[in-house]
TORPA-431327 format. One line per field, with one value per residue: residue number from 1; y, x, z negated of N, C-alpha, C in turn. Coordinates in pm, 1 decimal. Layout:
// TORPA-431327
pos <- c(NUM, ...)
n_y <- c(Y, ...)
n_x <- c(X, ...)
n_z <- c(Z, ...)
ca_y <- c(Y, ...)
ca_x <- c(X, ...)
ca_z <- c(Z, ...)
c_y <- c(Y, ...)
c_x <- c(X, ...)
c_z <- c(Z, ...)
//
This chain:
// TORPA-431327
pos <- c(1, 2, 3, 4, 5, 6, 7, 8, 9, 10, 11, 12, 13, 14, 15, 16, 17, 18, 19, 20, 21, 22, 23, 24, 25, 26, 27, 28, 29, 30, 31, 32, 33, 34, 35, 36, 37, 38, 39, 40, 41, 42, 43, 44, 45, 46, 47, 48, 49, 50, 51, 52, 53, 54, 55, 56, 57, 58, 59, 60, 61, 62, 63, 64, 65, 66, 67, 68, 69, 70, 71, 72, 73, 74, 75, 76, 77, 78, 79, 80, 81, 82, 83, 84, 85, 86, 87, 88, 89, 90, 91, 92, 93, 94, 95, 96, 97, 98, 99, 100, 101, 102, 103, 104, 105, 106, 107, 108, 109, 110, 111, 112, 113, 114, 115, 116, 117, 118, 119, 120, 121, 122, 123, 124, 125, 126, 127, 128, 129, 130, 131, 132, 133, 134, 135, 136, 137, 138, 139, 140, 141, 142, 143, 144, 145, 146, 147, 148, 149, 150, 151, 152, 153, 154, 155, 156, 157, 158, 159, 160, 161, 162, 163, 164, 165, 166, 167, 168, 169, 170, 171, 172, 173, 174, 175, 176, 177, 178, 179, 180, 181, 182, 183, 184, 185, 186, 187, 188, 189, 190, 191, 192, 193, 194, 195, 196, 197, 198, 199, 200, 201, 202, 203, 204, 205, 206, 207, 208, 209, 210, 211, 212, 213, 214, 215, 216, 217, 218, 219, 220, 221, 222, 223)
n_y <- c(-11270.5, -11225.7, -11488.2, -11446.6, -11297.8, -11317.3, -11319.2, -11321.3, -11398.9, -11315.7, -11382.0, -11191.7, -11133.1, -10999.0, -10899.7, -10632.9, -10327.4, -10082.6, -9850.5, -9619.8, -9273.5, -9044.7, -8768.5, -8709.7, -8631.4, -8684.4, -8828.6, -9155.3, -9226.1, -9415.3, -9501.7, -9559.4, -9805.8, -10089.6, -10008.8, -10000.9, -10040.0, -10169.8, -10400.2, -10505.6, -10565.0, -10784.6, -10985.5, -10996.4, -11087.0, -11349.5, -11451.1, -11347.4, -11233.8, -11094.5, -11106.7, -11065.4, -10862.5, -10732.7, -10620.9, -10454.8, -10478.1, -10468.8, -10420.4, -10562.8, -10494.8, -10671.7, -10675.9, -10450.6, -10110.1, -10046.3, -9863.2, -9809.5, -9692.8, -9649.3, -9573.9, -9561.8, -9631.5, -9517.8, -9519.5, -9231.1, -9213.4, -9308.7, -9614.6, -9632.1, -9568.5, -9467.2, -9526.9, -9569.7, -9417.7, -9516.7, -9387.6, -9121.9, -9082.3, -9165.7, -9157.8, -9078.1, -9185.0, -9156.3, -9388.0, -9418.1, -9667.8, -9952.3, -10217.9, -10570.6, -10653.5, -10749.3, -10850.5, -10899.8, -10923.0, -10842.8, -10917.1, -10888.3, -11093.8, -10981.5, -11070.5, -10985.4, -10897.5, -10954.6, -10705.6, -10527.8, -10523.1, -10318.3, -10200.9, -10453.4, -10689.9, -10960.7, -11248.9, -11385.7, -11688.7, -12008.1, -12177.8, -12010.7, -11889.5, -11753.2, -11931.6, -12094.5, -11927.1, -11849.2, -12095.0, -12147.8, -11943.2, -12004.5, -12258.0, -12208.8, -12020.0, -12167.8, -12345.5, -12186.9, -12071.7, -11847.9, -11607.5, -11397.4, -11302.0, -11188.7, -10859.0, -10599.0, -10302.4, -10214.7, -10399.8, -10535.7, -10600.1, -10867.8, -11041.3, -11274.8, -11522.3, -11668.1, -11850.8, -11769.2, -11901.4, -11744.5, -11817.9, -11935.3, -11971.8, -11954.3, -11757.2, -11490.9, -11182.6, -10845.4, -10564.3, -10369.8, -10086.7, -9766.3, -9510.7, -9205.6, -9226.1, -9038.1, -8914.4, -9166.0, -9343.6, -9477.9, -9596.5, -9594.2, -9401.2, -9528.7, -9499.8, -9252.4, -9056.9, -9263.7, -9255.5, -9086.2, -9148.2, -9042.7, -9008.8, -9162.1, -9100.3, -9180.5, -9121.4, -9287.2, -9465.7, -9627.4, -9867.6, -10033.5, -10178.5, -10235.3, -10149.5, -10030.5, -10043.4, -9818.7, -9874.6, -9889.7, -9701.3, -9519.3, -9218.3, -9140.2, -9143.7, -8955.1, -8751.7)
n_x <- c(13148.6, 13215.5, 13282.2, 13150.3, 12929.3, 12617.8, 12369.2, 12010.2, 11681.1, 11343.3, 11003.1, 10726.3, 10395.6, 10060.2, 9730.4, 9688.0, 9875.6, 10069.5, 10296.8, 10399.8, 10419.6, 10637.5, 10595.6, 10329.1, 10132.2, 9888.0, 9685.5, 9721.7, 9929.5, 10042.0, 10362.7, 10418.5, 10536.6, 10696.0, 10918.8, 11279.8, 11341.9, 11112.5, 11126.1, 11365.2, 11282.4, 11118.8, 11300.2, 11439.0, 11237.6, 11222.9, 11482.4, 11728.1, 12024.0, 12254.9, 12495.7, 12464.8, 12371.0, 12115.7, 12108.6, 11927.8, 11908.5, 11769.6, 11451.7, 11171.5, 10879.4, 10590.7, 10314.1, 10067.2, 10057.5, 9817.7, 9560.3, 9373.5, 9134.4, 9053.3, 8847.8, 8880.1, 8824.2, 9038.5, 9244.5, 9341.0, 9564.0, 9833.5, 9906.0, 9939.1, 10001.8, 9762.2, 9411.9, 9256.5, 8987.8, 8791.7, 8580.3, 8637.7, 8879.7, 8861.7, 8929.6, 8867.8, 9033.7, 9171.3, 9306.1, 9523.4, 9609.6, 9786.4, 9677.2, 9653.3, 9933.6, 10254.7, 10586.5, 10932.7, 11199.5, 11535.0, 11820.2, 12127.6, 12299.5, 12503.3, 12784.9, 12887.0, 13178.6, 13289.2, 13382.2, 13242.9, 12985.4, 12777.4, 12678.9, 12609.3, 12571.3, 12588.1, 12793.6, 12987.3, 12876.1, 13026.4, 13051.8, 13010.6, 12974.9, 12995.1, 12890.9, 12724.1, 12507.4, 12411.5, 12317.6, 12121.4, 11932.0, 11854.6, 11745.5, 11529.0, 11379.2, 11312.8, 11132.6, 10926.7, 10930.3, 10930.4, 11026.9, 10869.0, 10555.7, 10583.9, 10508.7, 10339.0, 10432.0, 10219.9, 10115.5, 9875.3, 9855.5, 9927.2, 10210.0, 10293.1, 10531.8, 10790.2, 11090.0, 11305.4, 11455.3, 11698.9, 11785.4, 11573.5, 11399.6, 11131.0, 11015.7, 10785.8, 10799.3, 10887.5, 10656.2, 10578.6, 10655.3, 10778.9, 10901.2, 10968.9, 10977.3, 11017.7, 11141.8, 11180.9, 11149.3, 11446.7, 11576.1, 11603.3, 11825.7, 11988.6, 12227.0, 12292.8, 12101.6, 11937.7, 11695.6, 11543.6, 11567.5, 11712.6, 11548.1, 11637.9, 11659.5, 11608.1, 11626.0, 11399.5, 11404.9, 11213.1, 11260.8, 11110.4, 10968.1, 11165.2, 11362.9, 11665.8, 11843.2, 12033.9, 12358.9, 12447.0, 12654.3, 12634.8, 12647.8, 12407.7, 12217.0, 12013.8, 11983.2)
n_z <- c(-2878.7, -3228.7, -3468.5, -3708.6, -3648.1, -3495.2, -3244.8, -3252.5, -3132.5, -3163.5, -3094.4, -3157.3, -3275.0, -3312.8, -3433.5, -3506.3, -3566.0, -3741.0, -3730.1, -3911.1, -3850.8, -4000.8, -4003.3, -4022.7, -4283.1, -4411.2, -4252.9, -4110.5, -3847.6, -3583.8, -3440.5, -3086.7, -3038.3, -3197.3, -3461.4, -3507.7, -3781.4, -3879.3, -3727.4, -3824.8, -4085.0, -4041.0, -3967.6, -4210.4, -4378.5, -4310.6, -4360.6, -4586.0, -4746.6, -4987.7, -4859.7, -4590.7, -4306.6, -4111.3, -3780.8, -3555.4, -3207.4, -2967.2, -2817.8, -2674.1, -2506.8, -2473.8, -2440.1, -2303.4, -2424.5, -2653.5, -2813.7, -3118.1, -3358.7, -3704.2, -3981.7, -4325.6, -4676.2, -4930.4, -5225.8, -5380.2, -5562.7, -5781.7, -5938.4, -6289.6, -6637.6, -6724.2, -6672.0, -6346.7, -6196.3, -5949.3, -5819.3, -5859.5, -5736.8, -5477.8, -5130.6, -4791.5, -4510.1, -4183.4, -3951.4, -3688.8, -3485.7, -3343.9, -3128.5, -3057.6, -3026.4, -2903.7, -2907.9, -2814.7, -3022.3, -3083.5, -3274.3, -3454.7, -3680.1, -3920.0, -4097.2, -4418.9, -4587.2, -4928.5, -5036.1, -4884.0, -4963.0, -5091.3, -5410.9, -5505.0, -5744.8, -5766.8, -5756.8, -5487.2, -5329.8, -5389.1, -5170.9, -4960.5, -4627.7, -4293.7, -4098.0, -4249.5, -4326.3, -4076.6, -3979.3, -4169.0, -4126.6, -3859.8, -3891.2, -4066.5, -3918.1, -3688.6, -3793.6, -3868.3, -4121.0, -4406.0, -4656.8, -4750.9, -4611.2, -4280.2, -4151.0, -3963.7, -4005.8, -4195.6, -4478.3, -4454.7, -4190.8, -4049.2, -3914.2, -3669.2, -3566.9, -3357.3, -3297.5, -3033.6, -2743.9, -2576.8, -2323.1, -2196.1, -1908.5, -1862.9, -2011.6, -2057.8, -1872.3, -1986.2, -2010.1, -1718.1, -1754.2, -1790.2, -1988.2, -2170.3, -2502.8, -2689.1, -3005.2, -3242.3, -3554.1, -3675.1, -3902.2, -4265.3, -4458.0, -4710.6, -4835.9, -4925.0, -5106.2, -5309.8, -5436.2, -5282.1, -4982.8, -4669.0, -4353.8, -4041.3, -3698.6, -3347.1, -2993.9, -2816.8, -2526.4, -2294.9, -2057.8, -1809.0, -2004.6, -2190.1, -2468.4, -2561.1, -2854.7, -3047.6, -3200.0, -3554.2, -3603.7, -3399.7, -3203.6, -3114.8, -3303.7, -3524.4, -3806.9)
ca_y <- c(-11221.4, -11285.8, -11601.9, -11405.9, -11222.7, -11391.1, -11259.7, -11405.1, -11336.6, -11361.1, -11328.1, -11159.5, -11086.1, -10981.1, -10830.8, -10488.5, -10279.4, -9939.0, -9808.3, -9484.8, -9158.6, -8972.8, -8626.7, -8695.9, -8649.1, -8729.3, -8937.1, -9249.3, -9231.5, -9509.4, -9489.5, -9642.9, -9938.3, -10127.3, -9938.3, -10091.6, -10075.0, -10269.8, -10523.8, -10557.8, -10620.5, -10917.3, -11077.3, -11010.9, -11167.3, -11489.9, -11486.7, -11237.5, -11251.2, -10977.6, -11125.3, -11043.1, -10741.2, -10746.3, -10503.8, -10469.9, -10430.9, -10461.2, -10443.1, -10584.1, -10481.4, -10774.9, -10641.8, -10307.0, -10032.3, -10019.6, -9792.7, -9812.8, -9613.9, -9696.2, -9488.4, -9649.9, -9572.0, -9545.6, -9456.8, -9125.9, -9205.0, -9416.2, -9688.0, -9598.5, -9607.4, -9425.8, -9596.0, -9497.5, -9430.3, -9514.5, -9289.2, -8989.2, -9075.9, -9223.6, -9069.4, -9137.1, -9151.7, -9216.0, -9451.2, -9442.8, -9780.5, -10033.6, -10346.7, -10676.4, -10625.4, -10862.1, -10803.0, -10980.3, -10838.8, -10900.2, -10864.7, -10957.2, -11115.5, -10944.5, -11121.7, -10882.5, -10942.6, -10910.7, -10564.3, -10447.5, -10534.4, -10206.7, -10213.1, -10592.4, -10741.7, -11106.0, -11299.3, -11468.6, -11832.7, -12077.6, -12236.9, -11909.8, -11873.8, -11704.9, -12043.5, -12143.0, -11839.1, -11858.2, -12219.4, -12136.7, -11864.1, -12075.9, -12367.7, -12152.9, -11957.2, -12270.5, -12411.8, -12088.0, -12043.5, -11712.1, -11582.7, -11317.6, -11303.8, -11069.2, -10774.2, -10491.2, -10169.3, -10222.0, -10540.3, -10601.4, -10635.1, -10982.5, -11068.4, -11414.2, -11522.1, -11792.7, -11832.9, -11775.2, -11934.2, -11640.1, -11876.2, -11995.4, -11899.8, -11946.1, -11647.4, -11384.8, -11058.1, -10728.3, -10488.6, -10281.5, -9950.2, -9689.8, -9376.3, -9150.6, -9232.8, -8930.2, -8959.2, -9257.0, -9377.5, -9586.7, -9659.8, -9501.8, -9396.9, -9550.2, -9482.4, -9120.7, -9048.3, -9385.6, -9222.9, -9022.4, -9166.7, -8961.5, -9085.7, -9154.5, -9111.5, -9187.2, -9098.8, -9419.1, -9468.1, -9759.2, -9896.5, -10158.4, -10248.4, -10268.3, -10040.2, -10063.3, -9975.0, -9782.5, -9937.1, -9802.6, -9593.3, -9447.9, -9074.2, -9117.9, -9140.5, -8819.1, -8739.6)
ca_x <- c(13104.3, 13290.3, 13217.3, 13064.9, 12816.3, 12545.8, 12241.1, 11891.6, 11564.3, 11212.5, 10881.5, 10634.9, 10266.2, 9956.6, 9608.6, 9699.0, 10003.6, 10075.8, 10432.3, 10356.8, 10506.2, 10651.1, 10559.0, 10187.9, 10129.1, 9758.3, 9635.7, 9822.6, 9940.6, 10148.3, 10445.7, 10362.0, 10599.5, 10758.6, 11042.9, 11388.2, 11334.8, 11006.7, 11179.0, 11462.3, 11208.5, 11069.1, 11413.3, 11468.5, 11132.0, 11255.1, 11604.7, 11815.7, 12115.6, 12343.5, 12614.8, 12436.2, 12300.0, 12051.5, 12120.7, 11838.8, 11978.6, 11687.2, 11308.6, 11100.3, 10734.8, 10531.7, 10174.1, 10045.5, 10036.0, 9674.3, 9532.5, 9241.1, 9132.9, 8961.3, 8836.7, 8859.5, 8837.2, 9162.0, 9255.1, 9441.8, 9638.0, 9929.3, 9879.8, 10028.9, 9954.0, 9622.6, 9322.7, 9214.1, 8845.5, 8786.4, 8483.1, 8697.0, 9001.7, 8839.3, 8952.5, 8850.2, 9145.1, 9167.1, 9430.7, 9539.1, 9702.1, 9798.6, 9608.2, 9700.0, 10074.6, 10346.4, 10721.7, 11051.5, 11294.3, 11669.4, 11901.2, 12252.2, 12328.6, 12641.1, 12832.7, 12958.0, 13278.8, 13251.1, 13409.8, 13151.0, 12850.8, 12761.9, 12580.8, 12570.5, 12632.4, 12599.5, 12920.3, 12970.9, 12865.7, 13153.3, 13054.1, 12957.8, 13044.7, 12903.9, 12821.6, 12618.8, 12391.5, 12357.8, 12242.3, 12002.9, 11829.5, 11805.5, 11660.4, 11404.5, 11301.4, 11260.7, 11021.5, 10824.7, 10935.0, 10967.1, 11016.7, 10746.6, 10493.8, 10616.0, 10394.4, 10363.2, 10418.6, 10138.0, 10110.2, 9752.1, 9866.3, 10018.3, 10285.8, 10327.8, 10658.3, 10856.5, 11227.0, 11310.6, 11580.6, 11716.7, 11809.1, 11451.0, 11357.1, 10985.2, 10969.7, 10717.8, 10878.0, 10827.6, 10562.0, 10639.0, 10623.5, 10897.9, 10867.2, 11043.0, 10891.2, 11061.7, 11216.5, 11112.3, 11228.5, 11545.2, 11582.9, 11622.7, 11963.6, 11988.8, 12361.1, 12300.9, 12010.7, 11858.1, 11561.1, 11474.4, 11656.4, 11686.5, 11513.7, 11727.5, 11579.6, 11677.9, 11539.2, 11370.9, 11373.3, 11166.4, 11279.3, 11042.1, 10930.4, 11282.5, 11424.6, 11796.4, 11855.0, 12173.5, 12425.7, 12441.0, 12753.8, 12621.4, 12622.1, 12270.0, 12131.2, 11998.9, 11917.8)
ca_z <- c(-3009.3, -3335.5, -3531.4, -3819.7, -3594.8, -3392.6, -3213.0, -3248.7, -3069.5, -3211.1, -3034.0, -3267.6, -3224.2, -3413.7, -3389.2, -3527.9, -3617.2, -3765.6, -3764.9, -3944.8, -3824.0, -4128.1, -3996.7, -4054.9, -4427.8, -4461.0, -4169.4, -4062.1, -3702.5, -3552.9, -3321.5, -2980.3, -3036.5, -3322.8, -3489.9, -3546.8, -3923.9, -3894.7, -3670.0, -3921.5, -4198.3, -4003.6, -3982.8, -4352.6, -4440.3, -4282.7, -4432.8, -4624.1, -4858.1, -4998.9, -4775.7, -4448.9, -4267.2, -3980.9, -3694.8, -3439.8, -3087.7, -2845.5, -2833.7, -2548.0, -2523.1, -2388.4, -2413.1, -2282.6, -2546.0, -2670.3, -2938.4, -3179.1, -3482.4, -3808.1, -4099.8, -4439.9, -4808.8, -5001.2, -5357.4, -5374.4, -5688.5, -5803.7, -6061.9, -6399.7, -6770.4, -6741.2, -6577.0, -6226.7, -6167.4, -5803.3, -5772.2, -5866.9, -5656.1, -5345.1, -5016.3, -4659.0, -4421.4, -4050.3, -3908.9, -3545.3, -3486.6, -3223.7, -3133.6, -2968.2, -3001.2, -2885.1, -2877.5, -2841.4, -3094.8, -3086.6, -3383.9, -3485.8, -3821.2, -3950.7, -4225.4, -4494.1, -4682.8, -5064.3, -5059.8, -4803.6, -5020.0, -5183.4, -5519.6, -5522.0, -5866.3, -5758.2, -5707.4, -5368.0, -5350.8, -5368.3, -5036.8, -4868.1, -4500.1, -4188.6, -4034.6, -4339.1, -4319.5, -3941.2, -3969.9, -4255.1, -4057.7, -3743.1, -3938.3, -4120.6, -3811.0, -3598.1, -3862.2, -3902.2, -4263.9, -4445.5, -4800.3, -4758.3, -4478.7, -4200.3, -4119.4, -3868.5, -4062.6, -4316.8, -4519.5, -4412.0, -4049.6, -4048.3, -3791.9, -3642.9, -3493.6, -3321.0, -3254.0, -2887.5, -2676.9, -2474.6, -2191.9, -2144.4, -1787.6, -1858.8, -2096.5, -1982.0, -1865.6, -2052.2, -1927.7, -1618.1, -1796.9, -1828.8, -2036.7, -2281.8, -2619.7, -2778.4, -3122.8, -3332.6, -3671.9, -3662.6, -4033.2, -4376.1, -4506.4, -4855.0, -4890.2, -4987.2, -5219.7, -5309.2, -5482.0, -5170.3, -4868.1, -4550.4, -4232.9, -3926.4, -3577.2, -3219.2, -2878.9, -2760.1, -2383.0, -2254.1, -1916.1, -1775.8, -2126.8, -2271.9, -2544.0, -2617.6, -2983.5, -3077.0, -3313.0, -3672.3, -3601.0, -3273.6, -3209.5, -3069.3, -3422.2, -3576.2, -3939.3)
c_y <- c(-11293.2, -11396.3, -11559.7, -11315.5, -11305.7, -11326.5, -11362.4, -11326.5, -11399.9, -11302.6, -11310.9, -11103.0, -11075.2, -10901.5, -10678.6, -10454.7, -10129.6, -9905.4, -9657.6, -9379.4, -9075.2, -8827.5, -8602.8, -8730.2, -8709.7, -8848.7, -9028.2, -9254.0, -9317.6, -9459.2, -9582.5, -9783.3, -9966.6, -10052.1, -10038.8, -10132.3, -10179.3, -10403.9, -10588.3, -10625.2, -10758.7, -11020.2, -11101.6, -11092.6, -11316.3, -11533.6, -11362.0, -11277.7, -11123.9, -10985.1, -11096.7, -10911.1, -10762.6, -10614.7, -10528.1, -10405.6, -10408.0, -10492.2, -10456.2, -10580.7, -10575.1, -10748.2, -10491.9, -10236.2, -9992.1, -9961.9, -9820.9, -9731.5, -9671.2, -9596.2, -9577.6, -9572.9, -9615.0, -9474.2, -9357.2, -9105.2, -9324.9, -9481.9, -9654.2, -9643.4, -9572.3, -9495.4, -9507.0, -9524.1, -9408.8, -9406.1, -9148.0, -8973.1, -9131.3, -9117.2, -9145.4, -9090.1, -9225.0, -9272.0, -9473.5, -9548.1, -9854.7, -10162.7, -10441.0, -10653.5, -10755.2, -10807.7, -10919.6, -10886.9, -10914.0, -10836.2, -10951.1, -10972.2, -11085.2, -10995.5, -11015.3, -10947.5, -10889.2, -10762.2, -10471.6, -10445.6, -10429.9, -10235.0, -10354.3, -10649.3, -10893.3, -11144.8, -11385.3, -11616.5, -11899.0, -12132.4, -12140.3, -11901.0, -11820.2, -11818.3, -12096.5, -12059.4, -11839.1, -11982.1, -12213.5, -12056.4, -11942.9, -12189.6, -12315.1, -12095.8, -12060.9, -12344.3, -12315.1, -12053.3, -11899.0, -11698.4, -11497.2, -11312.5, -11176.9, -10989.2, -10660.8, -10356.6, -10164.9, -10369.2, -10611.6, -10643.5, -10745.5, -10999.5, -11216.9, -11415.4, -11662.7, -11758.6, -11857.4, -11816.0, -11833.7, -11695.2, -11940.0, -11913.5, -11886.5, -11832.3, -11540.9, -11257.3, -10947.1, -10655.5, -10398.3, -10137.1, -9884.0, -9550.4, -9336.8, -9144.1, -9126.3, -8990.4, -9048.2, -9292.6, -9495.8, -9665.0, -9552.0, -9514.7, -9406.3, -9529.0, -9345.9, -9117.3, -9168.9, -9359.9, -9161.6, -9031.6, -9082.0, -9050.3, -9061.9, -9182.2, -9135.0, -9168.4, -9231.0, -9405.7, -9610.9, -9772.2, -10033.3, -10243.4, -10279.6, -10142.0, -10091.1, -9977.8, -9942.6, -9860.7, -9839.3, -9686.4, -9508.9, -9298.9, -9039.3, -9112.3, -9000.7, -8824.2, -8610.2)
c_x <- c(13182.3, 13209.9, 13121.3, 12950.2, 12748.4, 12410.2, 12129.9, 11778.0, 11437.9, 11104.0, 10780.5, 10506.3, 10166.5, 9840.1, 9621.9, 9838.1, 9994.5, 10215.0, 10427.3, 10462.6, 10515.6, 10606.6, 10410.8, 10170.0, 9998.4, 9707.7, 9751.1, 9816.9, 10061.1, 10236.2, 10388.2, 10421.4, 10656.9, 10890.6, 11152.6, 11382.7, 11226.1, 11051.0, 11280.1, 11391.4, 11152.5, 11180.5, 11444.2, 11362.2, 11157.3, 11377.8, 11687.2, 11899.1, 12200.0, 12464.7, 12588.9, 12363.5, 12243.8, 12060.5, 12036.9, 11904.1, 11887.8, 11542.0, 11246.0, 10950.1, 10667.6, 10385.1, 10161.0, 10015.3, 9888.6, 9649.0, 9391.1, 9248.6, 9029.9, 8962.1, 8803.4, 8878.3, 8968.9, 9159.6, 9370.3, 9513.0, 9730.0, 9902.9, 9984.8, 9970.5, 9807.6, 9535.3, 9284.8, 9065.7, 8826.6, 8692.5, 8541.7, 8815.5, 8983.2, 8858.3, 8924.9, 8962.8, 9130.6, 9304.5, 9426.3, 9647.6, 9699.8, 9720.2, 9666.8, 9845.6, 10154.0, 10481.0, 10820.1, 11153.5, 11426.5, 11746.7, 12024.6, 12264.4, 12476.3, 12677.6, 12919.0, 13057.8, 13241.4, 13273.6, 13316.8, 13010.4, 12832.3, 12650.8, 12527.8, 12645.6, 12652.7, 12735.0, 12895.1, 12960.0, 12998.4, 13165.2, 13004.0, 13043.4, 12946.0, 12823.8, 12707.3, 12492.4, 12328.8, 12270.6, 12114.8, 11893.6, 11769.8, 11711.9, 11526.5, 11316.4, 11240.7, 11141.9, 10909.0, 10820.0, 10973.2, 10950.5, 10894.5, 10686.7, 10529.3, 10490.1, 10438.7, 10335.4, 10343.6, 10116.0, 9983.0, 9754.2, 9971.1, 10083.8, 10316.6, 10453.5, 10698.6, 10997.1, 11236.0, 11450.8, 11600.7, 11738.3, 11687.4, 11398.2, 11206.0, 10930.3, 10900.1, 10800.1, 10811.9, 10734.2, 10638.8, 10599.9, 10751.4, 10854.6, 10959.9, 10949.1, 10926.3, 11132.8, 11129.0, 11207.0, 11320.3, 11553.1, 11595.5, 11765.8, 11963.3, 12126.5, 12379.5, 12217.9, 11917.2, 11715.4, 11477.5, 11563.0, 11613.8, 11648.4, 11615.2, 11643.8, 11670.1, 11576.6, 11520.0, 11328.2, 11333.3, 11178.9, 11221.0, 11017.8, 11044.2, 11338.4, 11555.5, 11817.8, 12002.3, 12228.2, 12428.0, 12539.7, 12744.5, 12596.3, 12483.7, 12170.5, 12132.1, 11928.3, 11838.4)
c_z <- c(-3118.3, -3402.0, -3641.6, -3775.2, -3486.0, -3371.4, -3208.9, -3184.3, -3124.8, -3122.3, -3145.3, -3209.7, -3338.6, -3357.6, -3399.7, -3581.0, -3640.1, -3818.3, -3787.9, -3916.0, -3951.8, -4123.3, -4024.3, -4202.7, -4478.3, -4381.0, -4126.7, -3909.2, -3668.6, -3438.8, -3214.4, -2973.0, -3175.6, -3339.8, -3525.2, -3693.8, -3949.2, -3837.9, -3764.7, -4038.3, -4167.5, -4014.8, -4130.5, -4425.0, -4420.0, -4361.4, -4459.6, -4744.1, -4868.8, -4906.4, -4628.7, -4429.2, -4128.2, -3904.3, -3569.2, -3318.0, -2967.4, -2881.2, -2694.9, -2576.0, -2423.3, -2354.6, -2388.7, -2414.2, -2553.2, -2808.7, -2987.2, -3307.4, -3577.9, -3922.5, -4219.0, -4570.2, -4871.6, -5135.6, -5353.6, -5506.0, -5699.7, -5937.5, -6167.0, -6531.1, -6791.0, -6636.8, -6459.7, -6205.1, -6017.1, -5752.2, -5770.0, -5772.0, -5514.6, -5236.9, -4887.1, -4568.0, -4289.4, -4014.9, -3758.1, -3530.3, -3354.2, -3239.7, -3028.4, -2928.0, -2987.0, -2838.5, -2880.7, -2904.5, -3109.2, -3200.4, -3403.5, -3636.9, -3843.7, -4089.8, -4292.7, -4589.5, -4822.2, -5089.0, -4980.5, -4861.3, -5129.4, -5284.4, -5536.5, -5641.8, -5861.4, -5701.6, -5583.6, -5404.2, -5318.1, -5226.5, -4930.4, -4742.5, -4397.8, -4126.3, -4118.2, -4324.2, -4179.5, -3926.9, -4053.5, -4187.6, -3941.3, -3784.0, -3988.5, -4009.1, -3717.4, -3658.6, -3898.4, -4049.6, -4290.4, -4596.5, -4831.5, -4618.6, -4401.7, -4168.9, -4027.5, -3932.7, -4193.4, -4351.1, -4475.8, -4265.6, -4033.8, -3911.6, -3784.3, -3555.9, -3452.6, -3274.2, -3104.5, -2842.3, -2564.2, -2334.2, -2128.9, -2026.0, -1776.1, -1944.6, -2012.4, -1981.8, -1946.4, -1955.9, -1831.2, -1648.2, -1843.4, -1871.3, -2150.8, -2401.4, -2723.4, -2900.5, -3210.7, -3447.0, -3642.8, -3793.0, -4139.3, -4426.6, -4658.8, -4916.9, -4955.3, -5114.5, -5218.2, -5355.3, -5369.6, -5046.4, -4748.7, -4432.5, -4122.3, -3801.1, -3456.1, -3107.7, -2806.0, -2613.9, -2346.5, -2103.1, -1884.0, -1899.7, -2221.7, -2336.5, -2601.3, -2742.7, -3010.8, -3196.2, -3430.8, -3670.7, -3474.0, -3295.4, -3155.0, -3184.9, -3481.7, -3710.9, -3945.2)
//
């Protein structure tokens, strides 16, 4: 692997998760596993700079896929200049979500040259280097530090994490489950219309609990 790219592995877990399927407009329904975009967001919550890009490469499912549902009150309006009267805008919505989730997520930190940083107005740091950012992430992740608390799809579903040594032979294996999870969300394409980015999907195949995620330029990605 090149010096400016290095892979990291995190083990992440939590009580609940909801990786919302975009085709359901009213009720929240989760995908059966964490999406690459949600996994990327966890890495970014720990460390992110305009000079780097996180590329998720692999997802390992460590706990069996378990479902639960909850019905809760929500406000069906967006905060603005006019006041919101909860009694008039209250809506009951059902959420089909996951419980007792645990994954190992793998991602590569890609160092971006100044000319590759689109829409970035900040000038590169004088002492900027791939090694600097790699060391910063590793130090922060090993101490459990983060800029914002990681979460599983919805902010109320907190995610806990630890940095994993891939060579550790004591790591528990993924679940012994293989299935075609159909098309799941890969990420959002912000390079086109930034106001309304297009979703990108891929056909997720889980082999013995392992999902190999396509690279960003793969022909397996579908808009």
